[in-house]
PDB file with one MODEL, atoms N, CA, C and O in Angstrom:
MODEL        1
ATOM      1  N   MET A   1      12.030  52.542 -57.567  1.00  0.00           N
ATOM      2  CA  MET A   1      11.183  51.370 -57.360  1.00  0.00           C
ATOM      3  C   MET A   1      11.032  51.079 -55.868  1.00  0.00           C
ATOM      4  O   MET A   1       9.945  50.718 -55.417  1.00  0.00           O
ATOM      5  N   ALA A   2      12.093  51.230 -55.111  1.00  0.00           N
ATOM      6  CA  ALA A   2      12.028  50.992 -53.670  1.00  0.00           C
ATOM      7  C   ALA A   2      11.107  52.010 -53.005  1.00  0.00           C
ATOM      8  O   ALA A   2      10.412  51.697 -52.039  1.00  0.00           O
ATOM      9  N   ASN A   3      11.109  53.246 -53.540  1.00  0.00           N
ATOM     10  CA  ASN A   3      10.236  54.282 -53.005  1.00  0.00           C
ATOM     11  C   ASN A   3       8.764  53.908 -53.208  1.00  0.00           C
ATOM     12  O   ASN A   3       7.926  54.163 -52.343  1.00  0.00           O
ATOM     13  N   PHE A   4       8.461  53.306 -54.354  1.00  0.00           N
ATOM     14  CA  PHE A   4       7.088  52.882 -54.645  1.00  0.00           C
ATOM     15  C   PHE A   4       6.614  51.832 -53.636  1.00  0.00           C
ATOM     16  O   PHE A   4       5.512  51.938 -53.098  1.00  0.00           O
ATOM     17  N   PHE A   5       7.436  50.836 -53.385  1.00  0.00           N
ATOM     18  CA  PHE A   5       7.067  49.791 -52.431  1.00  0.00           C
ATOM     19  C   PHE A   5       6.967  50.331 -51.015  1.00  0.00           C
ATOM     20  O   PHE A   5       6.112  49.903 -50.240  1.00  0.00           O
ATOM     21  N   SER A   6       7.841  51.271 -50.679  1.00  0.00           N
ATOM     22  CA  SER A   6       7.797  51.890 -49.357  1.00  0.00           C
ATOM     23  C   SER A   6       6.483  52.645 -49.157  1.00  0.00           C
ATOM     24  O   SER A   6       5.855  52.534 -48.104  1.00  0.00           O
ATOM     25  N   ARG A   7       6.068  53.414 -50.170  1.00  0.00           N
ATOM     26  CA  ARG A   7       4.791  54.135 -50.079  1.00  0.00           C
ATOM     27  C   ARG A   7       3.615  53.161 -50.030  1.00  0.00           C
ATOM     28  O   ARG A   7       2.651  53.384 -49.298  1.00  0.00           O
ATOM     29  N   PHE A   8       3.695  52.088 -50.807  1.00  0.00           N
ATOM     30  CA  PHE A   8       2.616  51.098 -50.858  1.00  0.00           C
ATOM     31  C   PHE A   8       2.429  50.419 -49.505  1.00  0.00           C
ATOM     32  O   PHE A   8       1.294  50.184 -49.089  1.00  0.00           O
ATOM     33  N   ILE A   9       3.498  50.106 -48.828  1.00  0.00           N
ATOM     34  CA  ILE A   9       3.423  49.442 -47.524  1.00  0.00           C
ATOM     35  C   ILE A   9       2.880  50.391 -46.463  1.00  0.00           C
ATOM     36  O   ILE A   9       2.131  49.966 -45.584  1.00  0.00           O
ATOM     37  N   LYS A  10       3.248  51.677 -46.530  1.00  0.00           N
ATOM     38  CA  LYS A  10       2.804  52.648 -45.535  1.00  0.00           C
ATOM     39  C   LYS A  10       1.388  53.158 -45.788  1.00  0.00           C
ATOM     40  O   LYS A  10       0.771  53.726 -44.887  1.00  0.00           O
ATOM     41  N   ASP A  11       0.868  52.968 -46.991  1.00  0.00           N
ATOM     42  CA  ASP A  11      -0.462  53.483 -47.337  1.00  0.00           C
ATOM     43  C   ASP A  11      -1.536  52.656 -46.634  1.00  0.00           C
ATOM     44  O   ASP A  11      -1.612  51.442 -46.821  1.00  0.00           O
ATOM     45  N   GLU A  12      -2.364  53.317 -45.825  1.00  0.00           N
ATOM     46  CA  GLU A  12      -3.422  52.644 -45.084  1.00  0.00           C
ATOM     47  C   GLU A  12      -4.801  53.118 -45.497  1.00  0.00           C
ATOM     48  O   GLU A  12      -5.763  52.901 -44.761  1.00  0.00           O
ATOM     49  N   SER A  13      -4.928  53.757 -46.649  1.00  0.00           N
ATOM     50  CA  SER A  13      -6.213  54.305 -47.062  1.00  0.00           C
ATOM     51  C   SER A  13      -7.223  53.202 -47.366  1.00  0.00           C
ATOM     52  O   SER A  13      -8.420  53.402 -47.159  1.00  0.00           O
ATOM     53  N   GLY A  14      -6.783  52.066 -47.840  1.00  0.00           N
ATOM     54  CA  GLY A  14      -7.697  50.973 -48.129  1.00  0.00           C
ATOM     55  C   GLY A  14      -8.112  50.200 -46.889  1.00  0.00           C
ATOM     56  O   GLY A  14      -9.126  49.503 -46.901  1.00  0.00           O
ATOM     57  N   ALA A  15      -7.345  50.317 -45.831  1.00  0.00           N
ATOM     58  CA  ALA A  15      -7.647  49.573 -44.601  1.00  0.00           C
ATOM     59  C   ALA A  15      -8.964  50.033 -44.003  1.00  0.00           C
ATOM     60  O   ALA A  15      -9.715  49.217 -43.469  1.00  0.00           O
ATOM     61  N   THR A  16      -9.256  51.311 -44.081  1.00  0.00           N
ATOM     62  CA  THR A  16     -10.505  51.819 -43.524  1.00  0.00           C
ATOM     63  C   THR A  16     -11.692  51.264 -44.284  1.00  0.00           C
ATOM     64  O   THR A  16     -12.691  50.881 -43.675  1.00  0.00           O
ATOM     65  N   ALA A  17     -11.603  51.215 -45.606  1.00  0.00           N
ATOM     66  CA  ALA A  17     -12.689  50.678 -46.418  1.00  0.00           C
ATOM     67  C   ALA A  17     -12.917  49.202 -46.104  1.00  0.00           C
ATOM     68  O   ALA A  17     -14.060  48.747 -46.043  1.00  0.00           O
ATOM     69  N   ILE A  18     -11.856  48.472 -45.908  1.00  0.00           N
ATOM     70  CA  ILE A  18     -11.982  47.050 -45.575  1.00  0.00           C
ATOM     71  C   ILE A  18     -12.624  46.895 -44.204  1.00  0.00           C
ATOM     72  O   ILE A  18     -13.464  46.015 -44.013  1.00  0.00           O
ATOM     73  N   GLU A  19     -12.247  47.727 -43.257  1.00  0.00           N
ATOM     74  CA  GLU A  19     -12.844  47.651 -41.919  1.00  0.00           C
ATOM     75  C   GLU A  19     -14.335  47.951 -41.974  1.00  0.00           C
ATOM     76  O   GLU A  19     -15.130  47.258 -41.339  1.00  0.00           O
ATOM     77  N   TYR A  20     -14.720  48.972 -42.723  1.00  0.00           N
ATOM     78  CA  TYR A  20     -16.144  49.285 -42.865  1.00  0.00           C
ATOM     79  C   TYR A  20     -16.892  48.149 -43.547  1.00  0.00           C
ATOM     80  O   TYR A  20     -18.035  47.856 -43.196  1.00  0.00           O
ATOM     81  N   GLY A  21     -16.262  47.517 -44.506  1.00  0.00           N
ATOM     82  CA  GLY A  21     -16.887  46.369 -45.172  1.00  0.00           C
ATOM     83  C   GLY A  21     -17.092  45.210 -44.217  1.00  0.00           C
ATOM     84  O   GLY A  21     -18.136  44.558 -44.246  1.00  0.00           O
ATOM     85  N   LEU A  22     -16.112  44.948 -43.375  1.00  0.00           N
ATOM     86  CA  LEU A  22     -16.239  43.867 -42.392  1.00  0.00           C
ATOM     87  C   LEU A  22     -17.319  44.172 -41.363  1.00  0.00           C
ATOM     88  O   LEU A  22     -18.072  43.282 -40.970  1.00  0.00           O
ATOM     89  N   ILE A  23     -17.399  45.420 -40.928  1.00  0.00           N
ATOM     90  CA  ILE A  23     -18.441  45.803 -39.973  1.00  0.00           C
ATOM     91  C   ILE A  23     -19.821  45.654 -40.606  1.00  0.00           C
ATOM     92  O   ILE A  23     -20.745  45.146 -39.970  1.00  0.00           O
ATOM     93  N   ALA A  24     -19.965  46.095 -41.854  1.00  0.00           N
ATOM     94  CA  ALA A  24     -21.250  45.982 -42.550  1.00  0.00           C
ATOM     95  C   ALA A  24     -21.646  44.528 -42.734  1.00  0.00           C
ATOM     96  O   ALA A  24     -22.820  44.187 -42.587  1.00  0.00           O
ATOM     97  N   SER A  25     -20.695  43.667 -43.053  1.00  0.00           N
ATOM     98  CA  SER A  25     -21.028  42.255 -43.231  1.00  0.00           C
ATOM     99  C   SER A  25     -21.402  41.607 -41.900  1.00  0.00           C
ATOM    100  O   SER A  25     -22.283  40.748 -41.864  1.00  0.00           O
ATOM    101  N   LEU A  26     -20.758  41.998 -40.819  1.00  0.00           N
ATOM    102  CA  LEU A  26     -21.101  41.471 -39.503  1.00  0.00           C
ATOM    103  C   LEU A  26     -22.513  41.898 -39.099  1.00  0.00           C
ATOM    104  O   LEU A  26     -23.280  41.096 -38.566  1.00  0.00           O
ATOM    105  N   ILE A  27     -22.846  43.144 -39.350  1.00  0.00           N
ATOM    106  CA  ILE A  27     -24.196  43.623 -39.050  1.00  0.00           C
ATOM    107  C   ILE A  27     -25.222  42.895 -39.902  1.00  0.00           C
ATOM    108  O   ILE A  27     -26.301  42.559 -39.414  1.00  0.00           O
ATOM    109  N   SER A  28     -24.905  42.649 -41.164  1.00  0.00           N
ATOM    110  CA  SER A  28     -25.819  41.928 -42.050  1.00  0.00           C
ATOM    111  C   SER A  28     -26.068  40.504 -41.563  1.00  0.00           C
ATOM    112  O   SER A  28     -27.205  40.032 -41.559  1.00  0.00           O
ATOM    113  N   VAL A  29     -25.012  39.831 -41.157  1.00  0.00           N
ATOM    114  CA  VAL A  29     -25.168  38.459 -40.653  1.00  0.00           C
ATOM    115  C   VAL A  29     -26.008  38.452 -39.383  1.00  0.00           C
ATOM    116  O   VAL A  29     -26.867  37.587 -39.214  1.00  0.00           O
ATOM    117  N   ALA A  30     -25.769  39.399 -38.497  1.00  0.00           N
ATOM    118  CA  ALA A  30     -26.552  39.475 -37.258  1.00  0.00           C
ATOM    119  C   ALA A  30     -28.015  39.758 -37.565  1.00  0.00           C
ATOM    120  O   ALA A  30     -28.897  39.189 -36.922  1.00  0.00           O
ATOM    121  N   ALA A  31     -28.293  40.626 -38.534  1.00  0.00           N
ATOM    122  CA  ALA A  31     -29.675  40.933 -38.904  1.00  0.00           C
ATOM    123  C   ALA A  31     -30.364  39.716 -39.520  1.00  0.00           C
ATOM    124  O   ALA A  31     -31.530  39.452 -39.227  1.00  0.00           O
ATOM    125  N   ILE A  32     -29.665  38.985 -40.355  1.00  0.00           N
ATOM    126  CA  ILE A  32     -30.255  37.793 -40.970  1.00  0.00           C
ATOM    127  C   ILE A  32     -30.594  36.755 -39.909  1.00  0.00           C
ATOM    128  O   ILE A  32     -31.664  36.149 -39.955  1.00  0.00           O
ATOM    129  N   VAL A  33     -29.704  36.548 -38.965  1.00  0.00           N
ATOM    130  CA  VAL A  33     -29.959  35.587 -37.886  1.00  0.00           C
ATOM    131  C   VAL A  33     -31.155  36.033 -37.046  1.00  0.00           C
ATOM    132  O   VAL A  33     -32.013  35.223 -36.696  1.00  0.00           O
ATOM    133  N   ALA A  34     -31.204  37.321 -36.726  1.00  0.00           N
ATOM    134  CA  ALA A  34     -32.315  37.833 -35.907  1.00  0.00           C
ATOM    135  C   ALA A  34     -33.636  37.717 -36.651  1.00  0.00           C
ATOM    136  O   ALA A  34     -34.634  37.292 -36.069  1.00  0.00           O
ATOM    137  N   PHE A  35     -33.660  38.088 -37.931  1.00  0.00           N
ATOM    138  CA  PHE A  35     -34.902  38.017 -38.699  1.00  0.00           C
ATOM    139  C   PHE A  35     -35.363  36.581 -38.878  1.00  0.00           C
ATOM    140  O   PHE A  35     -36.563  36.309 -38.858  1.00  0.00           O
ATOM    141  N   THR A  36     -34.435  35.671 -39.052  1.00  0.00           N
ATOM    142  CA  THR A  36     -34.799  34.260 -39.198  1.00  0.00           C
ATOM    143  C   THR A  36     -35.410  33.732 -37.905  1.00  0.00           C
ATOM    144  O   THR A  36     -36.425  33.037 -37.935  1.00  0.00           O
ATOM    145  N   THR A  37     -34.802  34.057 -36.783  1.00  0.00           N
ATOM    146  CA  THR A  37     -35.313  33.601 -35.490  1.00  0.00           C
ATOM    147  C   THR A  37     -36.687  34.187 -35.208  1.00  0.00           C
ATOM    148  O   THR A  37     -37.607  33.468 -34.821  1.00  0.00           O
ATOM    149  N   VAL A  38     -36.826  35.487 -35.402  1.00  0.00           N
ATOM    150  CA  VAL A  38     -38.114  36.144 -35.150  1.00  0.00           C
ATOM    151  C   VAL A  38     -39.157  35.633 -36.126  1.00  0.00           C
ATOM    152  O   VAL A  38     -40.308  35.420 -35.747  1.00  0.00           O
ATOM    153  N   GLY A  39     -38.768  35.433 -37.380  1.00  0.00           N
ATOM    154  CA  GLY A  39     -39.707  34.953 -38.386  1.00  0.00           C
ATOM    155  C   GLY A  39     -40.245  33.572 -38.068  1.00  0.00           C
ATOM    156  O   GLY A  39     -41.439  33.323 -38.232  1.00  0.00           O
ATOM    157  N   SER A  40     -39.389  32.673 -37.619  1.00  0.00           N
ATOM    158  CA  SER A  40     -39.859  31.324 -37.305  1.00  0.00           C
ATOM    159  C   SER A  40     -40.759  31.325 -36.070  1.00  0.00           C
ATOM    160  O   SER A  40     -41.748  30.594 -36.021  1.00  0.00           O
ATOM    161  N   LYS A  41     -40.418  32.139 -35.079  1.00  0.00           N
ATOM    162  CA  LYS A  41     -41.271  32.211 -33.887  1.00  0.00           C
ATOM    163  C   LYS A  41     -42.603  32.876 -34.214  1.00  0.00           C
ATOM    164  O   LYS A  41     -43.644  32.476 -33.692  1.00  0.00           O
ATOM    165  N   LEU A  42     -42.574  33.879 -35.068  1.00  0.00           N
ATOM    166  CA  LEU A  42     -43.806  34.550 -35.471  1.00  0.00           C
ATOM    167  C   LEU A  42     -44.687  33.611 -36.276  1.00  0.00           C
ATOM    168  O   LEU A  42     -45.908  33.609 -36.115  1.00  0.00           O
ATOM    169  N   SER A  43     -44.084  32.825 -37.127  1.00  0.00           N
ATOM    170  CA  SER A  43     -44.840  31.841 -37.906  1.00  0.00           C
ATOM    171  C   SER A  43     -45.486  30.806 -36.991  1.00  0.00           C
ATOM    172  O   SER A  43     -46.637  30.424 -37.203  1.00  0.00           O
ATOM    173  N   ALA A  44     -44.769  30.359 -35.998  1.00  0.00           N
ATOM    174  CA  ALA A  44     -45.330  29.397 -35.045  1.00  0.00           C
ATOM    175  C   ALA A  44     -46.479  30.017 -34.259  1.00  0.00           C
ATOM    176  O   ALA A  44     -47.479  29.351 -33.994  1.00  0.00           O
ATOM    177  N   THR A  45     -46.345  31.277 -33.889  1.00  0.00           N
ATOM    178  CA  THR A  45     -47.401  31.956 -33.147  1.00  0.00           C
ATOM    179  C   THR A  45     -48.654  32.104 -34.006  1.00  0.00           C
ATOM    180  O   THR A  45     -49.760  31.841 -33.536  1.00  0.00           O
ATOM    181  N   PHE A  46     -48.492  32.519 -35.247  1.00  0.00           N
ATOM    182  CA  PHE A  46     -49.643  32.642 -36.141  1.00  0.00           C
ATOM    183  C   PHE A  46     -50.285  31.282 -36.409  1.00  0.00           C
ATOM    184  O   PHE A  46     -51.506  31.184 -36.527  1.00  0.00           O
ATOM    185  N   GLY A  47     -49.475  30.245 -36.504  1.00  0.00           N
ATOM    186  CA  GLY A  47     -50.013  28.898 -36.680  1.00  0.00           C
ATOM    187  C   GLY A  47     -50.842  28.477 -35.477  1.00  0.00           C
ATOM    188  O   GLY A  47     -51.906  27.876 -35.631  1.00  0.00           O
ATOM    189  N   TYR A  48     -50.364  28.786 -34.291  1.00  0.00           N
ATOM    190  CA  TYR A  48     -51.101  28.462 -33.072  1.00  0.00           C
ATOM    191  C   TYR A  48     -52.422  29.227 -33.022  1.00  0.00           C
ATOM    192  O   TYR A  48     -53.464  28.650 -32.709  1.00  0.00           O
ATOM    193  N   VAL A  49     -52.381  30.522 -33.327  1.00  0.00           N
ATOM    194  CA  VAL A  49     -53.609  31.339 -33.308  1.00  0.00           C
ATOM    195  C   VAL A  49     -54.595  30.825 -34.353  1.00  0.00           C
ATOM    196  O   VAL A  49     -55.790  30.733 -34.075  1.00  0.00           O
ATOM    197  N   ALA A  50     -54.125  30.497 -35.521  1.00  0.00           N
ATOM    198  CA  ALA A  50     -55.008  29.987 -36.568  1.00  0.00           C
ATOM    199  C   ALA A  50     -55.636  28.675 -36.139  1.00  0.00           C
ATOM    200  O   ALA A  50     -56.815  28.438 -36.404  1.00  0.00           O
ATOM    201  N   GLY A  51     -54.867  27.820 -35.481  1.00  0.00           N
ATOM    202  CA  GLY A  51     -55.407  26.555 -34.984  1.00  0.00           C
ATOM    203  C   GLY A  51     -56.473  26.769 -33.933  1.00  0.00           C
ATOM    204  O   GLY A  51     -57.477  26.057 -33.903  1.00  0.00           O
ATOM    205  N   GLN A  52     -56.258  27.753 -33.067  1.00  0.00           N
ATOM    206  CA  GLN A  52     -57.254  28.041 -32.027  1.00  0.00           C
ATOM    207  C   GLN A  52     -58.519  28.655 -32.615  1.00  0.00           C
ATOM    208  O   GLN A  52     -59.612  28.423 -32.099  1.00  0.00           O
ATOM    209  N   LEU A  53     -58.388  29.430 -33.678  1.00  0.00           N
ATOM    210  CA  LEU A  53     -59.572  30.023 -34.303  1.00  0.00           C
ATOM    211  C   LEU A  53     -60.392  28.995 -35.061  1.00  0.00           C
ATOM    212  O   LEU A  53     -61.601  29.169 -35.218  1.00  0.00           O
ATOM    213  N   ASN A  54     -59.766  27.932 -35.532  1.00  0.00           N
ATOM    214  CA  ASN A  54     -60.485  26.906 -36.279  1.00  0.00           C
ATOM    215  C   ASN A  54     -61.285  26.002 -35.360  1.00  0.00           C
ATOM    216  O   ASN A  54     -62.225  25.352 -35.819  1.00  0.00           O
ATOM    217  N   THR A  55     -60.951  25.936 -34.094  1.00  0.00           N
ATOM    218  CA  THR A  55     -61.679  25.047 -33.185  1.00  0.00           C
ATOM    219  C   THR A  55     -62.796  25.752 -32.472  1.00  0.00           C
ATOM    220  O   THR A  55     -63.502  25.138 -31.672  1.00  0.00           O
TER     221      THR A  55
ENDMDL
END
C-alpha cells in the first residue's frame, strides 16, 4: 500500500495535461476579450459610417 502512494505522489503524467488545459483556457479568455473589444469598436465604426451615409 505504501508503494502505491509513493508511485502516486511521484507520478507527474497528469500535470502536463493540466498545464495544457490552463494554457488553453488562458488563450481562450484572451481571445474572448480581444474579440469583444474589436467587435464593439467595429460596431461603433459601422454605426458612424451608416450615420454619415444617411445624411
